C-alpha positions as CSV (number, residue, x, y, z in Angstrom):
1,X,20.9,-12.5,93.8
2,X,22.8,-12.3,97.1
3,X,26.0,-14.2,97.5
4,X,25.5,-17.0,100.0
5,X,28.2,-19.2,101.2
6,X,27.6,-22.8,99.9
7,X,27.7,-25.0,103.0
8,X,27.0,-28.7,103.4
9,X,23.5,-28.7,104.7
10,X,21.7,-32.0,105.4
11,X,19.6,-31.5,102.2
12,X,22.8,-30.9,100.1
13,X,24.5,-33.9,101.6
14,X,21.5,-36.1,100.7
15,X,21.6,-34.8,97.1
16,X,25.4,-35.4,96.9
17,X,24.7,-39.1,98.0
18,X,21.8,-39.4,95.5
19,X,24.0,-38.0,92.7
20,X,26.7,-40.5,93.6
21,X,24.1,-43.3,93.7
22,X,22.8,-42.4,90.2
23,X,26.3,-42.3,88.9
24,X,27.1,-45.8,90.3
25,X,23.8,-47.1,88.9
26,X,24.7,-45.8,85.4
27,X,28.2,-47.3,85.7
28,X,26.7,-50.7,86.7
29,X,24.2,-50.7,83.8
30,X,27.1,-49.8,81.5
31,X,29.1,-52.8,82.8
32,X,26.5,-55.2,81.5
33,X,27.5,-57.0,78.3
34,X,25.3,-56.8,75.3
35,X,23.4,-60.0,76.2
36,X,22.6,-58.8,79.8
37,X,21.7,-55.3,78.5
38,X,19.5,-56.7,75.8
39,X,17.7,-59.1,78.2
40,X,16.9,-56.2,80.6
41,X,15.6,-54.0,77.9
42,X,13.6,-56.8,76.3
43,X,11.7,-57.3,79.6
44,X,10.8,-53.6,79.7
45,X,9.9,-53.6,76.0
46,X,7.6,-56.6,76.5
47,X,5.8,-54.8,79.3
48,X,5.4,-51.6,77.2
49,X,4.2,-53.4,74.1
50,X,1.6,-55.4,76.1
51,X,0.2,-52.1,77.4
52,X,0.2,-50.3,74.1
53,X,-0.9,-53.3,72.0
54,X,-3.6,-55.2,73.8
55,X,-3.9,-57.6,70.9
56,X,-0.1,-58.2,70.7
57,X,-0.3,-61.9,71.3
58,X,-2.8,-62.3,68.4
59,X,-0.6,-60.5,65.9
60,X,1.5,-62.5,63.4
61,X,4.9,-63.5,64.7
62,X,6.6,-61.3,62.0
63,X,4.6,-58.2,63.1
64,X,5.4,-58.9,66.7
65,X,9.1,-59.0,66.0
66,X,8.9,-55.8,64.0
67,X,7.0,-54.0,66.9
68,X,9.5,-55.4,69.5
69,X,12.5,-54.3,67.5
70,X,11.2,-50.7,67.1
71,X,9.9,-50.5,70.7
72,X,13.2,-51.9,72.0
73,X,15.2,-49.1,70.4
74,X,12.8,-46.5,71.8
75,X,12.9,-48.1,75.3
76,X,16.7,-48.2,75.3
77,X,17.0,-44.5,74.3
78,X,14.3,-43.5,76.8
79,X,16.2,-45.4,79.5
80,X,19.3,-43.4,78.7
81,X,17.4,-40.1,78.8
82,X,15.6,-41.0,82.0
83,X,18.5,-42.1,84.1
84,X,20.5,-39.1,83.0
85,X,17.5,-36.9,83.9
86,X,17.8,-38.3,87.4
87,X,21.5,-37.4,87.4
88,X,20.8,-33.9,86.2
89,X,18.0,-33.5,88.8
90,X,20.2,-34.7,91.7
91,X,23.3,-32.8,90.6
92,X,21.3,-29.6,90.2
93,X,19.6,-30.0,93.6
94,X,23.1,-30.5,95.1
95,X,24.1,-27.0,94.1
96,X,20.8,-25.5,95.1
97,X,19.0,-22.3,94.3
98,X,20.4,-20.2,91.5
99,X,19.5,-18.5,88.3
100,X,18.8,-20.8,85.3
101,X,21.3,-19.1,83.1
102,X,24.3,-19.0,85.3
103,X,27.8,-20.4,85.4
104,X,26.8,-22.9,88.1
105,X,23.9,-24.2,86.0
106,X,26.3,-24.5,83.0
107,X,28.7,-26.3,85.2
108,X,26.0,-28.8,86.2
109,X,25.2,-29.5,82.6
110,X,28.9,-29.8,81.7
111,X,29.4,-32.2,84.6
112,X,26.5,-34.4,83.2
113,X,27.9,-34.1,79.7
114,X,31.4,-35.2,80.8
115,X,29.9,-38.1,82.7
116,X,27.9,-39.1,79.6
117,X,31.1,-39.0,77.6
118,X,32.9,-41.2,80.2
119,X,30.0,-43.6,80.2
120,X,30.0,-44.1,76.5
121,X,33.8,-44.5,76.5
122,X,33.4,-47.1,79.3
123,X,30.9,-49.0,77.1
124,X,33.5,-49.3,74.3
125,X,35.4,-51.7,76.6
126,X,32.4,-53.9,77.5
127,X,31.9,-57.0,75.3
128,X,29.2,-56.4,72.6
129,X,28.6,-52.8,73.6
130,X,29.6,-49.6,71.8
131,X,30.0,-46.0,72.7
132,X,28.1,-43.6,70.5
133,X,28.1,-39.8,70.4
134,X,24.4,-39.9,69.7
135,X,23.9,-41.5,73.1
136,X,26.0,-38.8,74.7
137,X,23.6,-36.3,73.2
138,X,20.6,-38.2,74.4
139,X,22.1,-38.5,77.9
140,X,22.9,-34.8,77.9
141,X,19.4,-33.9,76.8
142,X,18.0,-36.1,79.6
143,X,20.3,-34.2,82.0
144,X,19.0,-30.9,80.8
145,X,15.4,-32.1,81.4
146,X,16.4,-33.1,84.9
147,X,18.1,-29.8,85.6
148,X,15.0,-27.9,84.4
149,X,12.7,-30.1,86.6
150,X,15.0,-29.3,89.5
151,X,14.3,-25.6,89.0
152,X,10.6,-26.3,89.2
153,X,11.0,-28.4,92.3
154,X,13.4,-25.9,94.0
155,X,10.9,-23.1,93.1
156,X,8.0,-25.0,94.7
157,X,9.9,-25.9,97.8
158,X,11.2,-22.3,98.2
159,X,7.7,-20.9,97.8
160,X,6.4,-23.4,100.4
161,X,9.2,-22.6,102.9
162,X,8.6,-18.8,102.3
163,X,4.9,-19.2,103.0
164,X,5.6,-21.3,106.1
165,X,8.1,-18.8,107.4
166,X,5.7,-15.8,106.8
167,X,2.9,-17.6,108.6
168,X,5.2,-18.4,111.4
169,X,6.5,-14.9,111.8
170,X,3.1,-13.3,111.6
171,X,1.7,-15.5,114.4
């Protein structure tokens, strides 16, 4: 792989801003106390359960509560994973094309891991919230998914640009 000077291209600047926006969004979600956070996840959980259980309203109240409690836990963890997948994707696109097993890729994952650690530490100071290492691992896993998705996206865009340039030069 040739050594290219990493410059601030318009695309890179956009992904720097997107990375910062996702980090701010994560921080703002982590600022919510337990009541606000629970309310937000309960809304999402209610939507999910109504889609998955068409007869949810007809179920006994005890069964509804059981389903909601289980679904709420899953929705919360998926939210962690998803928002950190967005962070991993944006941070990875910021550094651009590279090999998957490189120091730069490891650096992106380390960046996301450290941000997940700081996020969980931050939550320890928010009323009713807790910081858990399990959530750091879920966040980091989400980041890894986002990084891997960025390789697919970068590969597709690179191939499209290459085809476009070869058509352009042959004309």
